C-alpha positions in Angstrom: 8.0 -53.4 -20.9 6.2 -54.5 -24.2 2.9 -55.9 -25.0 2.8 -59.2 -26.9 1.7 -58.9 -30.5 -0.9 -61.5 -31.0 -0.7 -61.9 -34.6 0.9 -65.2 -33.8 -2.1 -66.6 -32.3 -4.2 -68.8 -34.5 -8.0 -68.6 -34.4 -8.2 -71.9 -32.7 -6.1 -70.7 -29.8 -8.8 -68.4 -28.8 -11.2 -71.2 -28.2 -11.3 -73.9 -25.7 -8.4 -76.3 -26.4 -10.2 -79.1 -24.7 -13.8 -79.9 -24.9 -14.7 -80.8 -21.3 -17.6 -78.4 -20.8 -15.9 -74.9 -20.5 -15.1 -72.3 -23.2 -12.1 -70.1 -22.3 -11.6 -67.1 -24.6 -8.6 -64.9 -24.5 -9.4 -61.3 -24.7 -5.9 -59.8 -24.3 -2.6 -60.8 -22.7 0.7 -59.1 -21.9 4.3 -59.8 -20.7 6.2 -57.3 -18.6 9.6 -57.4 -17.0 10.9 -58.7 -14.8 8.9 -61.8 -15.4 5.2 -61.0 -15.3 2.7 -62.5 -17.5 -1.1 -61.5 -17.4 -4.1 -62.8 -19.2 -7.5 -61.2 -19.5 -10.1 -63.8 -20.6 -13.7 -65.2 -20.2 -15.0 -68.5 -18.9 -18.4 -69.8 -20.2 -19.9 -73.3 -20.3 -20.3 -74.9 -23.7 -23.9 -73.7 -23.9 -22.9 -70.1 -23.4 -23.6 -69.6 -19.8 -21.2 -67.3 -17.8 -19.0 -68.9 -15.1 -18.5 -66.4 -12.3 -16.6 -66.7 -9.0 -13.7 -68.7 -10.0 -10.4 -68.2 -7.9 -6.8 -68.5 -8.7 -6.9 -72.2 -7.6 -9.5 -73.0 -10.3 -6.7 -72.6 -13.0 -3.7 -74.5 -13.9 -0.8 -73.0 -15.9 1.2 -75.0 -18.2 4.3 -73.9 -20.1 5.5 -76.0 -22.9 3.3 -78.9 -21.7 4.6 -78.9 -18.2 2.7 -77.7 -15.1 4.0 -74.6 -13.4 4.0 -74.7 -9.7 1.7 -72.3 -8.0 4.4 -71.6 -5.4 6.8 -70.7 -8.1 4.3 -68.8 -10.3 2.5 -66.9 -7.4 -0.5 -67.0 -9.6 -3.3 -64.7 -8.5 -6.6 -63.2 -9.8 -6.4 -59.4 -9.9 -9.3 -57.0 -9.7 -10.2 -56.5 -13.5 -10.8 -52.8 -12.9 -7.0 -52.2 -13.0 -7.0 -53.0 -16.6 -10.4 -52.8 -18.0 -13.6 -50.7 -17.8 -17.1 -51.6 -18.7 -19.8 -49.0 -19.7 -23.5 -49.5 -20.1 -25.7 -46.8 -21.7 -29.5 -47.2 -21.1 -31.5 -45.5 -23.7 -35.2 -45.0 -22.7 -38.1 -44.0 -24.8 -39.9 -40.9 -23.5 -42.2 -40.3 -26.5 -45.8 -39.2 -26.1 -47.0 -42.8 -26.0 -44.9 -43.6 -22.9 -45.7 -40.3 -21.1 -49.4 -40.3 -21.9 -49.9 -43.9 -21.1 -48.9 -43.5 -17.4 -46.0 -46.0 -17.6 -43.3 -43.5 -16.5 -43.4 -44.4 -12.8 -42.8 -48.2 -13.7 -40.1 -47.2 -16.2 -38.4 -44.9 -13.6 -38.5 -47.7 -11.0 -37.1 -50.3 -13.5 -34.3 -48.0 -14.5 -33.3 -47.3 -11.0 -33.1 -51.0 -10.2 -31.2 -51.7 -13.5 -28.6 -48.9 -12.8 -28.1 -50.2 -9.1 -27.6 -53.8 -10.2 -25.4 -53.1 -13.3 -23.6 -50.3 -11.5 -22.0 -52.6 -9.0 -19.7 -53.7 -11.8 -20.0 -51.1 -14.6 -20.3 -47.4 -15.2 -23.9 -46.7 -16.1 -25.4 -43.6 -18.0 -29.1 -43.1 -18.9 -30.2 -41.1 -21.9 -33.9 -40.5 -23.1 -35.3 -39.9 -26.6 -38.5 -38.8 -28.1 -39.2 -37.4 -31.6 -36.3 -34.8 -31.6 -33.1 -35.5 -33.4 -30.9 -35.5 -30.4 -30.9 -37.7 -27.3 -31.0 -36.2 -23.7 -28.6 -37.1 -21.0 -30.5 -38.0 -17.8 -27.5 -39.3 -15.8 -23.9 -39.4 -17.1 -21.6 -42.4 -16.8 -21.2 -43.1 -13.0 -21.0 -45.8 -10.4 -22.8 -43.7 -7.9 -26.3 -44.9 -7.4 -27.6 -41.8 -5.5 -26.9 -39.4 -8.7 -28.8 -41.8 -11.0 -31.7 -42.1 -8.7 -32.1 -38.3 -8.2 -31.7 -37.7 -12.0 -34.4 -40.4 -12.8 -36.9 -39.1 -10.3 -37.1 -35.9 -12.4 -38.5 -37.9 -15.3 -41.7 -38.4 -13.6 -42.7 -34.9 -13.9 -41.1 -34.4 -17.4 -43.2 -33.1 -20.3 -42.4 -34.6 -23.8 -41.1 -31.9 -26.1 -41.9 -33.8 -29.3 -44.4 -36.7 -28.9 -43.1 -38.6 -32.0 -40.6 -41.5 -31.8 -37.2 -41.1 -33.3 -36.1 -44.7 -32.4 -33.7 -45.2 -35.4 -32.0 -41.8 -34.8 -31.8 -42.5 -31.0 -30.1 -45.8 -31.5 -27.4 -44.2 -33.8 -26.9 -41.4 -31.4 -26.6 -43.9 -28.4 -23.9 -45.8 -30.3 -22.1 -42.6 -30.9 -22.3 -41.5 -27.1 -21.2 -44.9 -25.9 -18.2 -45.1 -28.4 -17.0 -41.7 -27.6 -17.0 -42.6 -23.9 -14.9 -45.6 -24.6 -12.5 -43.6 -26.5 -12.1 -41.1 -23.7 -11.2 -43.7 -21.2 -7.6 -43.9 -19.9 -8.1 -47.6 -18.9 -6.4 -50.0 -21.4 -9.2 -52.4 -22.3 -12.7 -50.9 -22.8 -16.0 -52.8 -23.1 -19.5 -51.4 -23.8 -23.2 -52.3 -23.6 -26.2 -50.4 -25.2 -29.7 -51.3 -23.8 -32.6 -49.6 -25.9 -36.2 -49.5 -24.3 -39.2 -48.6 -26.4 -42.9 -49.1 -26.6 -43.3 -48.4 -30.4 -41.7 -48.0 -33.7 -39.8 -45.3 -35.5 -42.2 -42.4 -36.5 -40.1 -39.5 -37.0 -38.3 -40.9 -40.1 -35.1 -39.0 -39.5 -32.8 -42.0 -39.9 -33.7 -44.9 -42.2 -34.0 -48.4 -40.9 -31.1 -49.7 -43.0 -28.7 -46.9 -41.8 -29.6 -47.7 -38.1 -29.0 -51.4 -38.6 -25.8 -50.7 -40.2 -24.7 -48.8 -37.2 -25.8 -51.6 -34.9 -23.8 -54.1 -37.0 -20.6 -51.9 -36.9 -20.9 -51.2 -33.2 -17.9 -53.0 -31.4 -19.9 -53.6 -28.2 -23.1 -55.5 -27.1 -26.5 -54.2 -27.9 -29.8 -55.3 -26.2 -33.4 -54.2 -26.7 -36.5 -54.2 -24.6 -39.9 -53.8 -26.0 -43.3 -53.3 -24.3 -46.8 -53.3 -25.6 -48.4 -54.3 -28.9 -47.1 -51.5 -31.1 -43.6 -52.6 -31.2 -41.9 -54.3 -34.2 -40.5 -57.6 -32.8 -38.5 -58.4 -35.8 -36.8 -55.0 -35.8 -36.1 -54.9 -32.1 -34.6 -58.4 -32.3 -32.2 -57.0 -35.0 -31.4 -54.0 -32.8 -30.9 -56.1 -29.7 -28.5 -58.5 -31.5 -27.2 -59.7 -28.1 -30.6 -60.1 -26.5 -34.2 -59.1 -27.0 -36.8 -59.2 -24.1 -40.6 -58.3 -24.8 -42.9 -57.2 -22.0 -46.6 -57.6 -23.0 -47.6 -54.6 -20.9 -46.4 -52.0 -18.4 -46.6 -54.2 -15.4 -43.9 -56.4 -16.9 -41.3 -53.6 -17.6 -39.5 -54.3 -14.3 -39.1 -57.9 -14.9 -37.8 -57.3 -18.5 -35.2 -54.9 -17.2 -34.3 -57.3 -14.5 -33.7 -60.0 -17.2 -31.3 -57.7 -19.2 -29.5 -56.5 -16.0 -29.1 -60.1 -14.9 -27.6 -61.1 -18.1 -25.2 -58.1 -18.2 -24.2 -58.7 -14.6 -23.6 -62.4 -15.4 -21.5 -61.8 -18.4 -19.5 -59.1 -16.5 -18.6 -61.6 -13.9 -17.3 -64.1 -16.4 -14.2 -62.0 -16.9 -11.0 -63.0 -15.3 -7.6 -61.3 -15.0 -5.0 -64.0 -14.2 -1.4 -62.8 -13.3 1.6 -65.0 -12.7 5.5 -65.0 -12.5 6.9 -67.2 -15.2 10.0 -69.2 -14.4 11.1 -68.8 -18.1 14.1 -66.4 -18.6 14.6 -66.5 -22.4 13.0 -67.8 -25.7 9.5 -68.3 -27.0 7.2 -70.4 -24.8 3.7 -72.0 -25.5 1.3 -71.4 -22.4 -1.9 -73.3 -21.6 -4.4 -72.0 -19.1 -6.7 -74.6 -17.9 -9.9 -73.8 -16.0 -11.9 -76.2 -13.9 -15.3 -75.8 -12.5 -17.8 -78.4 -11.2 -16.1 -81.2 -13.1 -16.0 -79.3 -16.3 -12.7 -78.2 -18.0 -11.6 -75.9 -20.7 -8.4 -74.2 -21.8 -6.8 -71.4 -23.8 -3.3 -71.2 -25.5 -0.9 -68.5 -26.4 2.7 -67.7 -27.0 5.0 -65.2 -25.3 8.7 -64.3 -25.3 10.6 -64.5 -22.0 13.8 -62.7 -23.4 15.2 -60.4 -20.8 13.3 -62.0 -17.9 14.6 -62.3 -14.4 13.8 -62.5 -10.7 11.8 -60.1 -8.4 8.4 -60.5 -10.0 5.4 -59.2 -8.3 2.1 -60.8 -9.7 0.0 -58.1 -8.1 1.4 -55.4 -10.2 -1.2 -54.1 -12.8 -0.4 -55.3 -16.2 0.4 -53.1 -19.1 -2.2 -53.8 -21.7 -2.2 -52.0 -25.0 -5.1 -49.5 -25.1 -8.2 -50.5 -27.3 -11.9 -51.0 -27.4 -12.5 -54.8 -27.1 -15.5 -57.2 -27.6 -15.4 -60.7 -26.0 -17.3 -62.9 -28.4 -20.0 -65.1 -27.1 -23.4 -66.7 -28.1 -26.6 -65.6 -26.5 -30.1 -66.3 -27.6 -32.8 -63.7 -28.0 -35.7 -64.1 -25.6 -39.4 -63.1 -25.6 -41.6 -63.0 -22.4 
């Protein structure tokens, strides 16, 4: 079994091949004997909204311009977890301004709701920061809601060890922790999301703004930011949250801000599809087009694979053999302010 080398793909093949309202983007694909082909891709509308809930019947498969029968291909949508894992790290500000303002209960409640919602699809970890150099693990990466709730409840009685705010250093540390978790995973395709919550600006001066922003630019995963109150620097937080920035005017809006980001992460998690089918091809190179249709909108993506050595007895439900790597699925998403 070998994984296709995608150097043959042109940049145009990664985008929608027809303009009818959907953008279908290929993340990865593989071909395995006896005659399995699997594609991991995303589906969005032309204006960047995710398209969740599609079934195998929502897709048509064309090989060399000819429709492949669903009865012959046995096309199916597999659970993406057999080939991909998504991690989200929530990094929360526990500096003196948060603790002394009485906003910790709202923050804990919002974090619990966030972890519960995102945790249905991803593994979630929660870390905190204050003025110290390192960040603290509150709850490690898990899908178990009970463990996160128990860990977060302890924050309500927690005393800040350094009341300053090491925002820049915390962002850099958060990126390091998330990247290390992705590298440790044994699942072939790894995706990450960092969410940073703060009520202020960097006061500790441990890491420069430019070094922090360089780390954000180099991060091969999504980064969001949530800011609350009037002491934040919106321009900086928008740069940190390059995939989305939500501003809450006061503590009462913290829950809504967290829900906005959680909803966005949830929606974009559900836009991933793992389509597997049995190709009738038995030799040679073949051009394949996957066409998606939803509510009258269409979009497609193309790729090329080799069928050399293929034969009968294909099972489309067999987990595909993707090449291990960290991946980021490109998309456009505007920043927001409340």
